[in-house]
VOLOBA-232127 format. One record per residue (C-alpha): residue in one letter; x, y, z. Coordinates in steps of 0.5 Angstrom, whole numbers, plus 500, padded with zeros to 3 digits. Layout:
N
AXYZ;...
This chain:
1207
X416664935;X411670935;X406667940;X398668939;X395672944;X388668944;X388661945;X382660940;X387660935;X392654932;X398653929;X400647925;X405643926;X411643921;X419641920;X421647924;X416646930;X414638930;X409635934;X412634941;X408628942;X408623935;X415628933;X411629925;X411635922;X404634920;X397633921;X398636928;X397642931;X399647937;X395652941;X395659939;X399660946;X404654945;X401651951;X397645949;X397641942;X392636939;X395631937;X392626931;X395620932;X397619940;X391619945;X390622951;X384623956;X381629954;X379628946;X377634942;X370636941;X370634933;X373628935;X378630930;X385628935;X386629943;X389635946;X396634950;X398639956;X406641954;X409643961;X414648957;X413652950;X416647945;X422650943;X424652935;X428646931;X434651929;X436650921;X439656916;X434660913;X434659905;X437663901;X435664893;X438668887;X434673883;X429670878;X426677874;X425672868;X419667871;X414666868;X407663872;X407656873;X402651869;X395650874;X398643876;X403646879;X400652883;X395646885;X401643889;X404648891;X397651894;X395645896;X402644900;X401651903;X393650905;X395644908;X398648914;X393652916;X387652918;X380656920;X379660925;X373661929;X371668926;X372667919;X368660920;X362664924;X362669918;X362663913;X356660916;X352667917;X353667909;X348660909;X354655908;X354649913;X360645915;X361640911;X361645905;X365649908;X370644909;X369641901;X371648900;X377649902;X377655906;X383657910;X385663915;X392666913;X396669919;X400675919;X407676920;X412670923;X406666924;X406664917;X413663917;X411654918;X407653912;X412658908;X418654910;X414647908;X412650901;X420652901;X422645902;X418642898;X418647891;X424651893;X426656887;X419654884;X416657888;X418664885;X413662879;X407661884;X403668885;X403669892;X411668893;X417673892;X423674894;X426678899;X432683900;X434678904;X434673898;X429669903;X423666899;X416670903;X409670902;X405677900;X399679903;X395682909;X392676914;X385675912;X381669910;X384666904;X379664898;X382658894;X381660887;X379654881;X380653874;X376649870;X380642872;X380643879;X386646880;X388652885;X390656881;X390662885;X387665892;X383672894;X385674902;X378677905;X382681909;X380683916;X381690917;X381694910;X383701909;X377703905;X379701898;X377693898;X376687902;X377682897;X385682895;X389677890;X394674894;X400677890;X406681890;X406687889;X410689882;X416692887;X416687891;X416682884;X423686882;X427680884;X423674884;X416673883;X410673878;X403677879;X398672880;X393676874;X385675874;X384668874;X377666874;X373661878;X369656877;X365653882;X361646881;X365644875;X362637876;X356639876;X352637869;X347643867;X344647860;X346654864;X352656868;X352662871;X357668872;X358672878;X363677881;X366674886;X369667888;X366666895;X360669891;X360663886;X362657891;X355660895;X351661888;X353654886;X351650892;X345653893;X344653884;X346646884;X349649877;X356651875;X358658877;X363663874;X367667878;X370673877;X375677880;X372683878;X366685873;X371688869;X376683871;X377677865;X380676859;X376674852;X380668851;X380665858;X373666859;X372662852;X377656853;X373655860;X365655856;X368651852;X369645857;X363647861;X359646855;X353650857;X347652852;X345659855;X349663860;X345667867;X350673869;X348676875;X352682877;X349685884;X343688884;X345696884;X347693876;X341698874;X344704878;X352703877;X354706871;X361703871;X358696873;X352696868;X358698863;X362692865;X355687865;X355690857;X362688855;X360682858;X354679856;X357681848;X363677849;X358671851;X354673845;X360673840;X362667843;X355663840;X351663847;X345664849;X345670854;X340672861;X340677865;X339675873;X335681876;X332681884;X330687889;X335689892;X331688899;X331681897;X339681897;X345685895;X349679891;X346673888;X350669895;X345673899;X339672894;X339665894;X341664902;X335669904;X330663900;X328668893;X331666885;X333671881;X329673875;X332672868;X330676863;X335674855;X339679854;X337683848;X343687844;X344693840;X343692834;X349695829;X345698824;X352703823;X354699817;X348698814;X346706814;X353707810;X351703805;X345707804;X348713803;X353709798;X348706795;X341709795;X337703790;X338699796;X331696799;X332694805;X332700810;X332699818;X331704823;X332705831;X326706834;X323708842;X320702845;X313702847;X314696852;X318693856;X323687855;X319679856;X322676861;X323670858;X320669853;X316662852;X308660849;X306668848;X301669854;X299662855;X306660859;X300655864;X298652858;X302645856;X302643851;X298637853;X293641855;X292646848;X291638846;X286636850;X283644848;X284642841;X281635841;X274637846;X273642840;X274639835;X269633837;X264639838;X265641831;X266635827;X258633829;X254639827;X251641822;X255643816;X260649817;X267649817;X272651822;X279653822;X284651828;X290655827;X295652832;X302653831;X306646827;X308642832;X302643837;X299636835;X293638830;X294633825;X294627830;X289630835;X285631831;X285624826;X285621834;X278624835;X275623829;X278616830;X274615837;X268617833;X268613828;X269607832;X263610836;X259609830;X258617830;X261619824;X266617818;X272621817;X275623810;X281626811;X285629806;X293631806;X297635801;X301629798;X301621800;X307622804;X302624809;X298620808;X302614811;X305618816;X298619819;X295613818;X290609822;X288602823;X281600819;X283607815;X282605807;X288610803;X286612796;X292610792;X294613784;X293609778;X300609778;X303603782;X307606789;X312602789;X317600783;X317593782;X309594781;X311599777;X315595772;X310589772;X308589763;X301591761;X298584761;X302582768;X298587771;X291585767;X292578770;X293580777;X287584777;X283578774;X285573779;X283577784;X277579781;X275573780;X276570786;X271574790;X275578794;X271583797;X272592797;X277591803;X281586800;X284592795;X290593799;X292587797;X292589790;X299592788;X298594782;X290599781;X290599774;X294597768;X293602763;X296607768;X300609764;X295611758;X291613763;X295618766;X297621760;X290622757;X289625765;X294631764;X292633757;X285634759;X281628757;X276624760;X280617763;X273614764;X270615757;X277616753;X279609755;X276605761;X269604757;X274603749;X280599751;X280596758;X278589758;X276591766;X272597764;X269593759;X267586763;X266590769;X264597768;X267602772;X264600779;X268594778;X274597777;X280597783;X282604782;X275607782;X272602787;X277606792;X272612792;X266607795;X269604800;X265604807;X271605813;X274612813;X277615806;X284617807;X287621800;X290628797;X288634796;X285633789;X280628790;X276633792;X276637786;X273632781;X266632781;X265624781;X270622786;X267627791;X260624789;X263617790;X265618796;X260622801;X253620797;X256612798;X249608799;X253603802;X253608808;X247608809;X247601809;X252600814;X249605818;X254610818;X250616820;X254623818;X261625816;X266630815;X272632812;X279634814;X283637810;X290638813;X294644810;X290647805;X293650798;X289656795;X295654789;X291648788;X284652788;X288654780;X288650775;X294652769;X293651761;X299651758;X297651751;X303653746;X304654738;X304646737;X298645741;X293651737;X297648730;X294640732;X286644734;X287647727;X288642724;X282637728;X277642728;X270641724;X267647726;X270652721;X269658726;X272654731;X278653726;X279661725;X278663732;X284658734;X288661728;X287668730;X289666738;X296663735;X297669731;X295674737;X301669741;X306669736;X305677734;X306678743;X313673742;X315678737;X315684741;X322687743;X320689749;X318680750;X313682756;X307677757;X300681756;X294678761;X286681761;X285687757;X292688753;X290681751;X284681748;X285688744;X290683741;X286678740;X282684736;X286687733;X287680729;X280678728;X279685725;X275689730;X271687736;X265686731;X268680727;X271677733;X264678737;X261674731;X266668731;X265668739;X257667738;X258662732;X264658734;X262652738;X267648742;X268640741;X273635743;X280633740;X281627736;X286622739;X290624734;X290617732;X297616726;X297613720;X303611715;X303615708;X308613702;X312617699;X315617692;X322621696;X323626702;X326633699;X327637704;X326640710;X322647712;X322651719;X314649719;X313643715;X316636711;X318638703;X315631700;X314628694;X307624693;X305621687;X310625682;X308631685;X311636691;X307636698;X308640704;X306637711;X306641716;X310639722;X305638727;X302633724;X307629720;X314626722;X319621718;X320614719;X324613712;X326615706;X319612703;X313613708;X311618714;X307618720;X301622719;X295625723;X290620721;X284625720;X290630717;X291624712;X284622711;X282629709;X288631705;X286624702;X293622702;X296615700;X295611707;X298604708;X297602715;X295605721;X300606726;X301603732;X300609738;X305613742;X302616748;X306623747;X301624741;X295625745;X293632744;X291637749;X283638749;X282645751;X277647746;X272648751;X276652757;X279656751;X273658748;X269659754;X275664758;X274669750;X267668751;X267671758;X273676757;X270679750;X263681754;X267685759;X273688755;X266690752;X264694757;X272698757;X273697764;X279693768;X276686769;X280680773;X282676766;X284668766;X288670759;X295671758;X299670752;X306668754;X312670750;X318667754;X317660754;X320655749;X314656744;X309662745;X304660750;X296661751;X296661759;X289659761;X289660770;X282657771;X278657778;X278650782;X272649786;X271643793;X265638791;X265637798;X257637800;X255643804;X251638809;X258635811;X262639816;X270641814;X275642818;X281645816;X288645819;X292651818;X297654822;X297660818;X291660814;X288666813;X279665815;X277670810;X281667804;X279660805;X272663806;X272665799;X275659796;X271654800;X264657798;X263658806;X264662813;X270659815;X270660823;X277660827;X280657834;X287658835;X292658841;X298662840;X304659841;X313661840;X318656840;X322657846;X328656842;X334661840;X331665834;X338669830;X335673825;X339677820;X338685818;X342685812;X338684806;X331681804;X335675800;X330674794;X332669789;X335674784;X340676790;X341669791;X342666784;X345669778;X339666773;X343668767;X350665767;X347659773;X351660779;X350663786;X352671787;X357673791;X351674796;X351668797;X358665797;X359670802;X352668807;X355661807;X362662808;X360667814;X354662816;X351656813;X358652812;X360654819;X353651822;X353646818;X361643819;X360644827;X354639827;X352636820;X347631823;X343635827;X343641822;X337643817;X338647810;X333650807;X332656802;X330657795;X329651791;X335653785;X340654791;X338648795;X340644787;X346648789;X348646795;X346639793;X351638788;X356641793;X354635796;X355630792;X361633790;X364633798;X364640800;X359639805;X357633809;X352629807;X349628814;X347636812;X338635810;X337640805;X331643803;X327648799;X321652800;X314649799;X316641799;X316642807;X309643809;X306637815;X313633814;X316631821;X322627818;X327633821;X324634828;X331631831;X334636827;X337642832;X340648828;X335650822;X337655817;X333659813;X337661807;X333668803;X326670802;X321665799;X315668794;X312668788;X315672782;X310678781;X307675774;X306668778;X302672784;X298677779;X295671775;X294666781;X290673785;X286674777;X284666777;X282666785;X278672784;X276672778;X268673779;X270680784;X267686780;X274690783;X279689779;X287685781;X292691783;X298689784;X301697786;X306697792;X308701797;X314701802;X311701810;X314700816;X314694820;X316692827;X321688829;X318683835;X325685839;X327690844;X335691846;X338692852;X338700852;X330700851;X330700844;X326696838;X327696830;X324696824;X324695817;X321698811;X318692808;X314693800;X307691800;X301690796;X296696797;X291690794;X289685800;X287681796;X293679793;X297682800;X294675802;X296671798;X303674797;X303673806;X302665804;X308664800;X313668804;X311669811;X307663812;X312658808;X318661813;X314659818;X312653816;X319651816;X321654822;X318648825;X320643821;X325641827;X319642832;X322647837;X315647841;X316640843;X324640844;X329645847;X336647845;X334649838;X336654834;X332657828;X338662824;X333668820;X337669814;X332675812;X331682814;X323681814;X319681821;X316675823;X311676829;X310669830;X318668831;X321673835;X329673834;X331673841;X337676838;X337681831;X344682828;X348684822;X351677818;X357680820;X355679828;X352673827;X358669824;X363673829;X358669834;X360663830;X366664832;X369665825;X371672824;X372678828;X366682828;X365685821;X371684815;X372691815;X376696820;X369697824;X369701830;X367695834;X374692831;X377698834;X375698841;X376690840;X384693840;X383698845;X380693850;X385687848;X391693850;X386693856;X387686858;X395685856;X396691860;X394688867;X389693868;X392699865;X394702857;X398707855;X395712849;X402712846;X401703844;X394704843;X396707836;X401702834;X396696835;X391699831;X395700825;X398693826;X390691827;X388695820;X395693816;X393685818;X385686816;X388689810;X392684808;X387678808;X381682805;X386684799;X387676798;X378677798;X375679793;X368679796;X371686800;X373693797;X381694798;X382697804;X388704803;X391708808;X387713807;X381709810;X385709817;X381712822;X383720824;X386721831;X379724833;X376718831;X381714835;X381719841;X373718842;X374710841;X379711847;X374715851;X368710850;X372704851;X376708858;X368709860;X365703859;X372700864;X371706869;X378708868;X381714870;X386718866;X393721868;X398725864;X405722866;X410727866;X417725865;X423730866;X430728864;X433734865;X438732871;X441726866;X449727865;X451732860;X445735860;X442730856;X445733850;X447727847;X444724841;X442717845;X440720850;X434726849;X433731854;X428735855;X421734857;X416728855;X409726856;X403721855;X397719859;X395712862;X388710863;X388706869;X383703874;X386702880;X392708883;X398709879;X404710882;X411713880;X414704881;X408702876;X410707870;X417706871;X416699872;X411698866;X415704861;X421705862;X424702856;X419704851;X419711854;X426711855;X425713863;X432713867;X433712874;X435720875;X429723870;X424726875;X416722874;X410727875;X403725875;X397729873;X389726874;X386730868;X378729866;X376727859;X375733854;X369734851;X368732843;X368740843;X375741845;X377735842;X375738835;X378745837;X384744840;X389741835;X395745838;X401740840;X398740848;X391739846;X388733841;X396731838;X397731846;X394725846;X399720844;X404723847;X410729845;X417731847;X419738848;X426740848;X431747849;X437748848;X439751855;X436748862;X433753867;X438757871;X434758877;X432749878;X426751876;X420747873;X421746866;X416748862;
């Protein structure tokens, strides 16, 4: 045994050299010079300084216990052992070794303490024969199995030996904690690197042994954290994990990893984000920067949020140095480049496509860790306190209107109601809260506040009560003398709620036409005694819906209640939650049936003539070939034409007087017989005469009677038998006054000969020709009552116009710290997602569902919310009912989510498509809301470039062309229905309050308040979800991925002869798959990339990986028979190899002997070559130029006679 020169070194006992004190072959160890032994079992007078064992001085050097060396047969087809076997072998090996003092000192200098060093299992690997005891221990236990363990190999003497230079052995652990390999930090280096894998060379492995490969090390696998770090180096990862308290993955090199291995590790660790922490010189080292980009792209494709760790080089070179020096890295979310080239290709093929994406040079540097946009120091609690202080201040002011524009989830409604409740209990004011829906009132209900209920009972049991049962219920309560506050105990407030609602829907005054005429409660107690109307005169704070504020009488009862003075309420405040501009429009739909009934009812001759003209104009518009609606001047021109000129129409409008129609009470009329049915009338025989009864006023009962409108029957002197029991559906529409008012106003504007804003529309596409009136509604809140508007996206200018008072704004902006993934392929309006004619989804919708929506929903249905157009949402619900979508998935439609907290527990929020009003609806709303403006509404549009709040890793931003309205009034309304609706939907999962939220914006519309953390194409998003490779077609990304896979499988090198075959195979696989997909164009072989294209892909991959290019020439001239045999080709062949480390002749022979036909007698010449430029690539088409990249053969009939090199 070779003795150590320094007594500071130690050698573990073994079977060959057992402990001379206790005679065991493990645990104890010798001094390096064999003059003493540390026995761990038998005590002596000299314990070690660390208290581990006792020193025994030996009188003589122990002799080796001789035994025969074991020999083994060659094993050339061995595969690497499984992780459990590797773990056993490596633990046996390290148990026979120890850590010497220089190595221990080095580790402690790097920030590790004794316990940490011991837990990490570092040992020193001696050189030469000094490692023999450890090797023999492994041989005794595992024998031939060692040849499947990296590092062990079979020598020429058929003995198993351990490869590697002497140094510190650093164990590599997999995600399950198994030792699967080791690196050696060598004691002396030749300049080619300090760290080497404990692995035999390819030459050493010829007789037996396996390559180490580049296993991935996992440090701190037991630590639970949402973030996992990735760095280069095993030792570096161990130190970083201890200092961070989080898992750290150590790569053997910045490019030494396989996607499949890395993905499997991350799936087990389950992080939400991954921080890549290569050395600080990554910014200046082009090779490292390329490797970092490749790694981040792979991580993104796995669906992870990726961050880049950055720090100053003065603070440390590696992440371990930085942490040991007491610093922390800066984390910046990685923003990849958007692959928009495929979109540009589509544009060239489809010039009519509206979406256009461009890459632009960004003006600003990337933003670090997006948080509450510039308000990082302000917490949610602080924002709520600031909001509460402001609310209290303005609530006690006189009049005015204040818009609180805080993002959903900031608690603006909760905070406002809490503040107002305190002020009310302190006797300072009474609040009135108005919400868009009754559900939100229930959600925000406070003790002591009174909620105004609709006439229709809130429970099904109460709705099922017969009217007389409801009457008994109400009368018994009133007769018992219950107070007003006991109204909450009544399950029914109005026993005639059905006819009342029908009257209201037909625009009749319910108090005048029902309460005082047909209601026993109203006739007995009057309107003040009706429980329904009592609600509006209660003294406590009131919660109601927006519609209440549009009714003058209700506002008078609420804000002018004399009881308030009696109870000492000093002042009031009105809180309007989520004010909706659309509610300021009152639409009346008048079809030709309604017009016909009004003609019969009209007593005023001029009014009857006028309505007849309106009906004729509506029918005329419906008969047009283009069937387009008319608005404003065009509608009025139709009326003028059918009236016989402006003068005649003007006289009619001046002389006509509006009158309320009758309730269309019906009677039973006797007939002799029923003769026939005509398109607009019934042909009957009455008193022996043929009569035609209009269908608008008559319906048959049987062969002897018909029900006829009472007024018509009296006017035509028909034989009435009796009254007919009324039908709620027979109540006519009360529109005459509104129609006459609109016509009079607009005719005067029409006569001025210029455009004007109009409320009059002729709609030909309804079930019947229709006249639509778009009227402006007004709030009736007294001017002295301050109004607090709670709206995250409210427009103060628009709200000022609607309320008739100046609106001041108070806001604190906030951006959710969520993963926001936005696609750039299209806006995805309703027509691109839904085929309205065929009533089925488009291929575009099916593609989005298959590639994005379904994979997300299937992976976590209980935490997924899908928000889309109503028609699409209904279709998805049908799929849900059919079992194709999990019932746990929540499905909602745009416009139905304002203020809702029902989906706060959902983590995935998919916003499918861009919501928007139809151009016609938007135009009519604008006309209605700005009816008094002198400037006419314009719906002219233009395309504008708008930037995304996104900057990629190369410093570029992106912009998209968006269609916008030139008229700012129309544009304001369009944004409310589009951007603001998307924002409302995005915040339903409350991303401001909860971590780990993901928002998928399946629309290319830029939303400034939702800056994307990832901007991508649909195919990129699908790839990140693991459902498909990047792109369904054979794109550049797919091709480069194939090349990189060849590099990984070739253990750090690839041959160009392999690439083309691999690309052809990948192309065939994609083409075969797409042949079954009707949504994709069939790919033909002519679509396969050209040689020049493939060469560019190879060059880009090689440069990104930092590979060298070597030309390999194989000279076969020395073969027997001059190589003239057909099976043994003669001459020279050449090809190119791209590789990372130095390429040797032995490696070429081992890797390509069979593929290229290399025999031992052949000579191999290696020549390093540079990458040719694009110009050289295009210009050189000779066999030794571009095509030579794939290799080739030169043959000759006779070899050179002078022994010179072949040409």
